[in-house]
C-alpha positions as CSV (number, residue, x, y, z in Angstrom):
1,X,-78.1,167.2,152.8
2,X,-77.3,170.9,152.8
3,X,-76.5,171.1,149.1
4,X,-79.3,168.8,147.9
5,X,-81.9,170.9,149.8
6,X,-80.2,174.2,148.8
7,X,-80.8,175.4,152.4
8,X,-81.1,179.1,153.2
9,X,-79.4,180.5,156.3
10,X,-82.3,179.7,158.6
11,X,-82.6,176.1,157.5
12,X,-78.8,175.7,157.7
13,X,-78.7,177.0,161.2
14,X,-81.5,174.7,162.3
15,X,-79.9,171.7,160.5
16,X,-76.4,172.3,162.0
17,X,-77.9,172.8,165.5
18,X,-79.6,169.5,165.2
19,X,-76.4,167.9,164.1
20,X,-74.5,169.2,167.1
21,X,-77.1,167.8,169.5
22,X,-77.1,164.4,167.9
23,X,-75.0,161.8,169.5
24,X,-71.9,161.2,167.4
25,X,-72.7,164.4,165.5
26,X,-70.5,167.4,164.8
27,X,-69.0,169.9,167.2
28,X,-70.0,173.5,167.3
29,X,-66.7,174.5,165.8
30,X,-67.3,172.2,162.9
31,X,-70.8,173.6,162.5
32,X,-69.3,177.1,162.4
33,X,-66.8,176.1,159.7
34,X,-69.6,174.4,157.6
35,X,-71.8,177.4,157.9
36,X,-69.1,179.8,156.8
37,X,-68.2,177.5,153.9
38,X,-71.8,177.2,152.8
39,X,-72.4,181.0,153.0
40,X,-69.3,181.7,150.8
41,X,-69.8,178.9,148.3
42,X,-73.6,178.2,148.2
43,X,-74.2,179.6,144.7
44,X,-71.2,177.8,143.2
45,X,-72.2,174.5,144.7
46,X,-75.8,174.9,143.6
47,X,-74.8,175.7,140.0
48,X,-72.4,172.7,139.9
49,X,-75.2,170.3,141.1
50,X,-77.6,171.8,138.4
51,X,-74.9,171.4,135.7
52,X,-74.3,167.7,136.7
53,X,-77.9,166.8,136.6
54,X,-79.0,168.5,133.3
55,X,-78.6,167.3,129.8
56,X,-78.2,169.3,126.7
57,X,-81.0,169.0,124.1
58,X,-79.1,166.3,122.2
59,X,-80.3,162.8,121.6
60,X,-77.3,161.0,120.1
61,X,-78.7,157.5,119.6
62,X,-81.8,155.5,120.4
63,X,-82.5,151.8,120.2
64,X,-85.8,150.0,121.1
65,X,-87.4,146.7,120.9
66,X,-90.5,144.9,122.1
67,X,-90.2,141.5,123.8
68,X,-92.9,138.9,124.5
69,X,-92.6,136.4,127.3
70,X,-92.8,132.9,125.9
71,X,-92.4,131.0,129.2
72,X,-93.6,131.9,132.7
73,X,-94.7,130.3,135.9
74,X,-98.1,131.9,135.5
75,X,-100.1,131.4,132.2
76,X,-101.5,135.0,132.3
77,X,-97.9,136.4,132.0
78,X,-97.2,134.6,128.7
79,X,-97.3,136.9,125.6
80,X,-97.1,140.0,127.8
81,X,-95.3,142.7,125.7
82,X,-92.4,144.6,127.3
83,X,-90.9,147.6,125.6
84,X,-87.1,148.2,126.1
85,X,-85.8,151.6,125.1
86,X,-82.1,152.7,125.3
87,X,-81.3,156.4,124.8
88,X,-77.9,158.0,124.6
89,X,-78.1,161.7,125.5
90,X,-75.6,164.5,125.1
91,X,-74.3,166.2,128.2
92,X,-72.2,169.4,128.3
93,X,-70.5,168.8,125.0
94,X,-69.6,165.2,125.7
C-alpha cells in the first residue's frame, strides 16, 4: 500500500499509526522500522515500480481476427462480431 500510493512522510505516518491501532496490526517498533526503510529507499522503490510497469516503444508482433457467433441461446446475439487482438510488446530490452 505504501509503495503503490507513493506515500509522502505525512501519509506514511498516518498510515502506520492506523496500522498500529488495528487489531492484529503491527507494533510501534515495526512501524518505526518500516518508516525508516521507506525514508531511505522510497526513490529506489518508486523507480523500480515504474520500470516494471512501463514498456519500451517496441511492438514485436501483432495478430488479430474477427469472429462471428454462429450459435447462441439468444437470437439477437447471433452474427455479433468480436475482434480479438494479440500484441507482443517489448520491455526493457527483452
